[in-house]
PDB file of N, H, CA, C and O in Angstrom:
ATOM      1  N   MET A   1     135.743-150.601  30.821  1.00  0.00           N
ATOM      2  CA  MET A   1     135.044-149.741  29.915  1.00  0.00           C
ATOM      3  C   MET A   1     135.802-149.711  28.590  1.00  0.00           C
ATOM      4  O   MET A   1     137.029-149.805  28.568  1.00  0.00           O
ATOM      5  N   THR A   2     135.080-149.582  27.506  1.00  0.00           N
ATOM      6  H   THR A   2     134.083-149.505  27.524  1.00  0.00           H
ATOM      7  CA  THR A   2     135.655-149.490  26.168  1.00  0.00           C
ATOM      8  C   THR A   2     135.606-148.043  25.690  1.00  0.00           C
ATOM      9  O   THR A   2     134.587-147.366  25.829  1.00  0.00           O
ATOM     10  N   TYR A   3     136.714-147.580  25.126  1.00  0.00           N
ATOM     11  H   TYR A   3     137.541-148.130  25.013  1.00  0.00           H
ATOM     12  CA  TYR A   3     136.790-146.231  24.584  1.00  0.00           C
ATOM     13  C   TYR A   3     137.097-146.291  23.098  1.00  0.00           C
ATOM     14  O   TYR A   3     137.880-147.131  22.653  1.00  0.00           O
ATOM     15  N   LEU A   4     136.483-145.406  22.333  1.00  0.00           N
ATOM     16  H   LEU A   4     135.846-144.724  22.694  1.00  0.00           H
ATOM     17  CA  LEU A   4     136.776-145.248  20.920  1.00  0.00           C
ATOM     18  C   LEU A   4     137.520-143.934  20.762  1.00  0.00           C
ATOM     19  O   LEU A   4     136.977-142.864  21.040  1.00  0.00           O
ATOM     20  N   MET A   5     138.757-144.020  20.318  1.00  0.00           N
ATOM     21  H   MET A   5     139.199-144.888  20.093  1.00  0.00           H
ATOM     22  CA  MET A   5     139.588-142.833  20.197  1.00  0.00           C
ATOM     23  C   MET A   5     139.232-142.073  18.923  1.00  0.00           C
ATOM     24  O   MET A   5     139.207-142.643  17.832  1.00  0.00           O
ATOM     25  N   ASP A   6     138.962-140.802  19.075  1.00  0.00           N
ATOM     26  H   ASP A   6     138.982-140.339  19.961  1.00  0.00           H
ATOM     27  CA  ASP A   6     138.687-139.916  17.954  1.00  0.00           C
ATOM     28  C   ASP A   6     139.982-139.732  17.157  1.00  0.00           C
ATOM     29  O   ASP A   6     141.074-139.835  17.715  1.00  0.00           O
ATOM     30  N   THR A   7     139.862-139.461  15.853  1.00  0.00           N
ATOM     31  H   THR A   7     138.975-139.378  15.399  1.00  0.00           H
ATOM     32  CA  THR A   7     141.042-139.315  15.000  1.00  0.00           C
ATOM     33  C   THR A   7     141.968-138.214  15.499  1.00  0.00           C
ATOM     34  O   THR A   7     143.182-138.412  15.545  1.00  0.00           O
ATOM     35  N   HIS A   8     141.425-137.061  15.875  1.00  0.00           N
ATOM     36  H   HIS A   8     140.438-136.900  15.838  1.00  0.00           H
ATOM     37  CA  HIS A   8     142.318-135.979  16.310  1.00  0.00           C
ATOM     38  C   HIS A   8     143.029-136.336  17.611  1.00  0.00           C
ATOM     39  O   HIS A   8     144.164-135.909  17.822  1.00  0.00           O
ATOM     40  N   VAL A   9     142.392-137.106  18.487  1.00  0.00           N
ATOM     41  H   VAL A   9     141.470-137.453  18.315  1.00  0.00           H
ATOM     42  CA  VAL A   9     143.053-137.536  19.722  1.00  0.00           C
ATOM     43  C   VAL A   9     144.200-138.480  19.383  1.00  0.00           C
ATOM     44  O   VAL A   9     145.275-138.388  19.976  1.00  0.00           O
ATOM     45  N   TRP A  10     143.985-139.363  18.459  1.00  0.00           N
ATOM     46  H   TRP A  10     143.112-139.438  17.977  1.00  0.00           H
ATOM     47  CA  TRP A  10     145.025-140.307  18.051  1.00  0.00           C
ATOM     48  C   TRP A  10     146.229-139.569  17.454  1.00  0.00           C
ATOM     49  O   TRP A  10     147.378-139.884  17.763  1.00  0.00           O
ATOM     50  N   ILE A  11     145.950-138.586  16.597  1.00  0.00           N
ATOM     51  H   ILE A  11     145.017-138.329  16.345  1.00  0.00           H
ATOM     52  CA  ILE A  11     147.030-137.799  15.986  1.00  0.00           C
ATOM     53  C   ILE A  11     147.786-137.021  17.055  1.00  0.00           C
ATOM     54  O   ILE A  11     149.016-137.044  17.085  1.00  0.00           O
ATOM     55  N   TRP A  12     147.057-136.330  17.936  1.00  0.00           N
ATOM     56  H   TRP A  12     146.057-136.312  17.912  1.00  0.00           H
ATOM     57  CA  TRP A  12     147.718-135.555  18.986  1.00  0.00           C
ATOM     58  C   TRP A  12     148.503-136.458  19.927  1.00  0.00           C
ATOM     59  O   TRP A  12     149.596-136.097  20.364  1.00  0.00           O
ATOM     60  N   TRP A  13     147.959-137.621  20.240  1.00  0.00           N
ATOM     61  H   TRP A  13     147.072-137.914  19.885  1.00  0.00           H
ATOM     62  CA  TRP A  13     148.645-138.551  21.125  1.00  0.00           C
ATOM     63  C   TRP A  13     150.011-138.925  20.544  1.00  0.00           C
ATOM     64  O   TRP A  13     150.983-139.089  21.281  1.00  0.00           O
ATOM     65  N   ASN A  14     150.074-139.058  19.214  1.00  0.00           N
ATOM     66  H   ASN A  14     149.284-138.925  18.615  1.00  0.00           H
ATOM     67  CA  ASN A  14     151.321-139.439  18.560  1.00  0.00           C
ATOM     68  C   ASN A  14     152.220-138.255  18.227  1.00  0.00           C
ATOM     69  O   ASN A  14     153.440-138.417  18.200  1.00  0.00           O
ATOM     70  N   GLN A  15     151.669-137.078  17.975  1.00  0.00           N
ATOM     71  H   GLN A  15     150.678-136.947  17.997  1.00  0.00           H
ATOM     72  CA  GLN A  15     152.477-135.958  17.534  1.00  0.00           C
ATOM     73  C   GLN A  15     152.580-134.816  18.538  1.00  0.00           C
ATOM     74  O   GLN A  15     153.623-134.167  18.620  1.00  0.00           O
ATOM     75  N   ARG A  16     151.521-134.556  19.303  1.00  0.00           N
ATOM     76  H   ARG A  16     150.673-135.083  19.236  1.00  0.00           H
ATOM     77  CA  ARG A  16     151.505-133.436  20.248  1.00  0.00           C
ATOM     78  C   ARG A  16     150.769-133.832  21.518  1.00  0.00           C
ATOM     79  O   ARG A  16     149.709-133.276  21.805  1.00  0.00           O
ATOM     80  N   PRO A  17     151.296-134.769  22.283  1.00  0.00           N
ATOM     81  CA  PRO A  17     150.575-135.231  23.474  1.00  0.00           C
ATOM     82  C   PRO A  17     150.298-134.111  24.481  1.00  0.00           C
ATOM     83  O   PRO A  17     149.350-134.210  25.260  1.00  0.00           O
ATOM     84  N   GLN A  18     151.101-133.058  24.477  1.00  0.00           N
ATOM     85  H   GLN A  18     151.871-132.978  23.844  1.00  0.00           H
ATOM     86  CA  GLN A  18     150.866-131.944  25.389  1.00  0.00           C
ATOM     87  C   GLN A  18     149.572-131.200  25.061  1.00  0.00           C
ATOM     88  O   GLN A  18     149.074-130.442  25.894  1.00  0.00           O
ATOM     89  N   SER A  19     149.026-131.401  23.878  1.00  0.00           N
ATOM     90  H   SER A  19     149.431-132.017  23.201  1.00  0.00           H
ATOM     91  CA  SER A  19     147.763-130.770  23.488  1.00  0.00           C
ATOM     92  C   SER A  19     146.553-131.463  24.100  1.00  0.00           C
ATOM     93  O   SER A  19     145.464-130.891  24.142  1.00  0.00           O
ATOM     94  N   LEU A  20     146.736-132.684  24.572  1.00  0.00           N
ATOM     95  H   LEU A  20     147.621-133.149  24.538  1.00  0.00           H
ATOM     96  CA  LEU A  20     145.646-133.428  25.190  1.00  0.00           C
ATOM     97  C   LEU A  20     145.485-133.022  26.645  1.00  0.00           C
ATOM     98  O   LEU A  20     146.441-132.593  27.292  1.00  0.00           O
ATOM     99  N   SER A  21     144.291-133.158  27.144  1.00  0.00           N
ATOM    100  H   SER A  21     143.514-133.507  26.619  1.00  0.00           H
ATOM    101  CA  SER A  21     144.059-132.862  28.562  1.00  0.00           C
ATOM    102  C   SER A  21     144.791-133.887  29.425  1.00  0.00           C
ATOM    103  O   SER A  21     145.127-134.982  28.974  1.00  0.00           O
ATOM    104  N   HIS A  22     145.022-133.510  30.653  1.00  0.00           N
ATOM    105  H   HIS A  22     144.749-132.621  31.020  1.00  0.00           H
ATOM    106  CA  HIS A  22     145.683-134.418  31.596  1.00  0.00           C
ATOM    107  C   HIS A  22     144.889-135.714  31.733  1.00  0.00           C
ATOM    108  O   HIS A  22     145.474-136.796  31.788  1.00  0.00           O
ATOM    109  N   ARG A  23     143.571-135.613  31.787  1.00  0.00           N
ATOM    110  H   ARG A  23     143.096-134.734  31.741  1.00  0.00           H
ATOM    111  CA  ARG A  23     142.712-136.798  31.941  1.00  0.00           C
ATOM    112  C   ARG A  23     142.888-137.760  30.761  1.00  0.00           C
ATOM    113  O   ARG A  23     143.005-138.969  30.963  1.00  0.00           O
ATOM    114  N   VAL A  24     142.907-137.241  29.549  1.00  0.00           N
ATOM    115  H   VAL A  24     142.812-136.259  29.385  1.00  0.00           H
ATOM    116  CA  VAL A  24     143.045-138.096  28.363  1.00  0.00           C
ATOM    117  C   VAL A  24     144.430-138.740  28.339  1.00  0.00           C
ATOM    118  O   VAL A  24     144.544-139.933  28.059  1.00  0.00           O
ATOM    119  N   ARG A  25     145.471-137.981  28.626  1.00  0.00           N
ATOM    120  H   ARG A  25     145.378-137.012  28.853  1.00  0.00           H
ATOM    121  CA  ARG A  25     146.822-138.547  28.648  1.00  0.00           C
ATOM    122  C   ARG A  25     146.956-139.644  29.692  1.00  0.00           C
ATOM    123  O   ARG A  25     147.576-140.676  29.433  1.00  0.00           O
ATOM    124  N   SER A  26     146.380-139.430  30.869  1.00  0.00           N
ATOM    125  H   SER A  26     145.877-138.591  31.079  1.00  0.00           H
ATOM    126  CA  SER A  26     146.487-140.452  31.915  1.00  0.00           C
ATOM    127  C   SER A  26     145.652-141.681  31.559  1.00  0.00           C
ATOM    128  O   SER A  26     146.045-142.803  31.879  1.00  0.00           O
ATOM    129  N   LEU A  27     144.523-141.490  30.910  1.00  0.00           N
ATOM    130  H   LEU A  27     144.203-140.578  30.650  1.00  0.00           H
ATOM    131  CA  LEU A  27     143.691-142.617  30.493  1.00  0.00           C
ATOM    132  C   LEU A  27     144.412-143.466  29.452  1.00  0.00           C
ATOM    133  O   LEU A  27     144.495-144.686  29.592  1.00  0.00           O
ATOM    134  N   ILE A  28     144.929-142.829  28.416  1.00  0.00           N
ATOM    135  H   ILE A  28     144.861-141.838  28.302  1.00  0.00           H
ATOM    136  CA  ILE A  28     145.613-143.556  27.348  1.00  0.00           C
ATOM    137  C   ILE A  28     146.872-144.238  27.881  1.00  0.00           C
ATOM    138  O   ILE A  28     147.196-145.353  27.471  1.00  0.00           O
ATOM    139  N   GLY A  29     147.571-143.583  28.780  1.00  0.00           N
ATOM    140  H   GLY A  29     147.309-142.678  29.114  1.00  0.00           H
ATOM    141  CA  GLY A  29     148.823-144.118  29.297  1.00  0.00           C
ATOM    142  C   GLY A  29     148.679-145.189  30.356  1.00  0.00           C
ATOM    143  O   GLY A  29     149.675-145.769  30.787  1.00  0.00           O
ATOM    144  N   ASN A  30     147.449-145.465  30.787  1.00  0.00           N
ATOM    145  H   ASN A  30     146.639-144.994  30.436  1.00  0.00           H
ATOM    146  CA  ASN A  30     147.238-146.447  31.856  1.00  0.00           C
ATOM    147  C   ASN A  30     146.215-147.490  31.402  1.00  0.00           C
ATOM    148  O   ASN A  30     145.014-147.287  31.581  1.00  0.00           O
ATOM    149  N   PRO A  31     146.668-148.597  30.818  1.00  0.00           N
ATOM    150  CA  PRO A  31     145.744-149.619  30.322  1.00  0.00           C
ATOM    151  C   PRO A  31     144.820-150.213  31.383  1.00  0.00           C
ATOM    152  O   PRO A  31     143.804-150.814  31.036  1.00  0.00           O
ATOM    153  N   ALA A  32     145.143-150.062  32.651  1.00  0.00           N
ATOM    154  H   ALA A  32     145.969-149.574  32.933  1.00  0.00           H
ATOM    155  CA  ALA A  32     144.262-150.560  33.704  1.00  0.00           C
ATOM    156  C   ALA A  32     142.967-149.747  33.781  1.00  0.00           C
ATOM    157  O   ALA A  32     142.001-150.178  34.411  1.00  0.00           O
ATOM    158  N   GLU A  33     142.943-148.581  33.146  1.00  0.00           N
ATOM    159  H   GLU A  33     143.728-148.231  32.634  1.00  0.00           H
ATOM    160  CA  GLU A  33     141.776-147.695  33.154  1.00  0.00           C
ATOM    161  C   GLU A  33     140.676-148.140  32.178  1.00  0.00           C
ATOM    162  O   GLU A  33     139.538-147.682  32.286  1.00  0.00           O
ATOM    163  N   TYR A  34     140.995-149.010  31.246  1.00  0.00           N
ATOM    164  H   TYR A  34     141.919-149.382  31.158  1.00  0.00           H
ATOM    165  CA  TYR A  34     140.018-149.401  30.227  1.00  0.00           C
ATOM    166  C   TYR A  34     140.181-150.872  29.855  1.00  0.00           C
ATOM    167  O   TYR A  34     141.249-151.459  30.025  1.00  0.00           O
ATOM    168  N   SER A  35     139.093-151.453  29.341  1.00  0.00           N
ATOM    169  H   SER A  35     138.226-150.976  29.203  1.00  0.00           H
ATOM    170  CA  SER A  35     139.180-152.837  28.879  1.00  0.00           C
ATOM    171  C   SER A  35     139.604-152.895  27.409  1.00  0.00           C
ATOM    172  O   SER A  35     140.290-153.825  26.985  1.00  0.00           O
ATOM    173  N   GLU A  36     139.180-151.881  26.637  1.00  0.00           N
ATOM    174  H   GLU A  36     138.622-151.126  26.981  1.00  0.00           H
ATOM    175  CA  GLU A  36     139.567-151.783  25.229  1.00  0.00           C
ATOM    176  C   GLU A  36     139.720-150.317  24.858  1.00  0.00           C
ATOM    177  O   GLU A  36     138.959-149.462  25.311  1.00  0.00           O
ATOM    178  N   LEU A  37     140.717-150.043  24.024  1.00  0.00           N
ATOM    179  H   LEU A  37     141.334-150.738  23.656  1.00  0.00           H
ATOM    180  CA  LEU A  37     140.916-148.715  23.463  1.00  0.00           C
ATOM    181  C   LEU A  37     140.898-148.906  21.952  1.00  0.00           C
ATOM    182  O   LEU A  37     141.832-149.469  21.382  1.00  0.00           O
ATOM    183  N   LEU A  38     139.847-148.442  21.311  1.00  0.00           N
ATOM    184  H   LEU A  38     139.088-147.984  21.774  1.00  0.00           H
ATOM    185  CA  LEU A  38     139.638-148.697  19.898  1.00  0.00           C
ATOM    186  C   LEU A  38     139.979-147.479  19.056  1.00  0.00           C
ATOM    187  O   LEU A  38     139.970-146.349  19.544  1.00  0.00           O
ATOM    188  N   LEU A  39     140.278-147.720  17.792  1.00  0.00           N
ATOM    189  H   LEU A  39     140.285-148.638  17.395  1.00  0.00           H
ATOM    190  CA  LEU A  39     140.549-146.677  16.825  1.00  0.00           C
ATOM    191  C   LEU A  39     139.891-147.092  15.525  1.00  0.00           C
ATOM    192  O   LEU A  39     140.016-148.240  15.097  1.00  0.00           O
ATOM    193  N   SER A  40     139.201-146.172  14.907  1.00  0.00           N
ATOM    194  H   SER A  40     139.100-145.240  15.256  1.00  0.00           H
ATOM    195  CA  SER A  40     138.549-146.477  13.643  1.00  0.00           C
ATOM    196  C   SER A  40     139.599-146.879  12.611  1.00  0.00           C
ATOM    197  O   SER A  40     140.697-146.322  12.585  1.00  0.00           O
ATOM    198  N   ALA A  41     139.266-147.829  11.778  1.00  0.00           N
ATOM    199  H   ALA A  41     138.374-148.282  11.800  1.00  0.00           H
ATOM    200  CA  ALA A  41     140.202-148.308  10.761  1.00  0.00           C
ATOM    201  C   ALA A  41     140.562-147.227   9.754  1.00  0.00           C
ATOM    202  O   ALA A  41     141.614-147.316   9.121  1.00  0.00           O
ATOM    203  N   ILE A  42     139.738-146.226   9.587  1.00  0.00           N
ATOM    204  H   ILE A  42     138.883-146.154  10.101  1.00  0.00           H
ATOM    205  CA  ILE A  42     139.997-145.150   8.632  1.00  0.00           C
ATOM    206  C   ILE A  42     140.996-144.130   9.161  1.00  0.00           C
ATOM    207  O   ILE A  42     141.613-143.414   8.371  1.00  0.00           O
ATOM    208  N   SER A  43     141.169-144.048  10.459  1.00  0.00           N
ATOM    209  H   SER A  43     140.668-144.629  11.100  1.00  0.00           H
ATOM    210  CA  SER A  43     142.039-143.018  11.054  1.00  0.00           C
ATOM    211  C   SER A  43     143.473-143.056  10.549  1.00  0.00           C
ATOM    212  O   SER A  43     143.992-142.006  10.169  1.00  0.00           O
ATOM    213  N   PRO A  44     144.140-144.197  10.522  1.00  0.00           N
ATOM    214  CA  PRO A  44     145.524-144.216  10.013  1.00  0.00           C
ATOM    215  C   PRO A  44     145.622-143.926   8.520  1.00  0.00           C
ATOM    216  O   PRO A  44     146.675-143.511   8.034  1.00  0.00           O
ATOM    217  N   TRP A  45     144.560-144.137   7.811  1.00  0.00           N
ATOM    218  H   TRP A  45     143.705-144.475   8.206  1.00  0.00           H
ATOM    219  CA  TRP A  45     144.559-143.904   6.364  1.00  0.00           C
ATOM    220  C   TRP A  45     144.612-142.438   6.102  1.00  0.00           C
ATOM    221  O   TRP A  45     144.620-142.018   4.945  1.00  0.00           O
TER     222      TRP A  45
END
């Protein structure tokens, strides 16, 4: 499955991972859970 990471999830993942739900943290931390994890090109900007 392909996931598109929302900007706030990307920021929290990098700065406040404890703010994310357990499900989101386990999904992001386990690449076997997804085929692609995408981020909009505008998010880092």
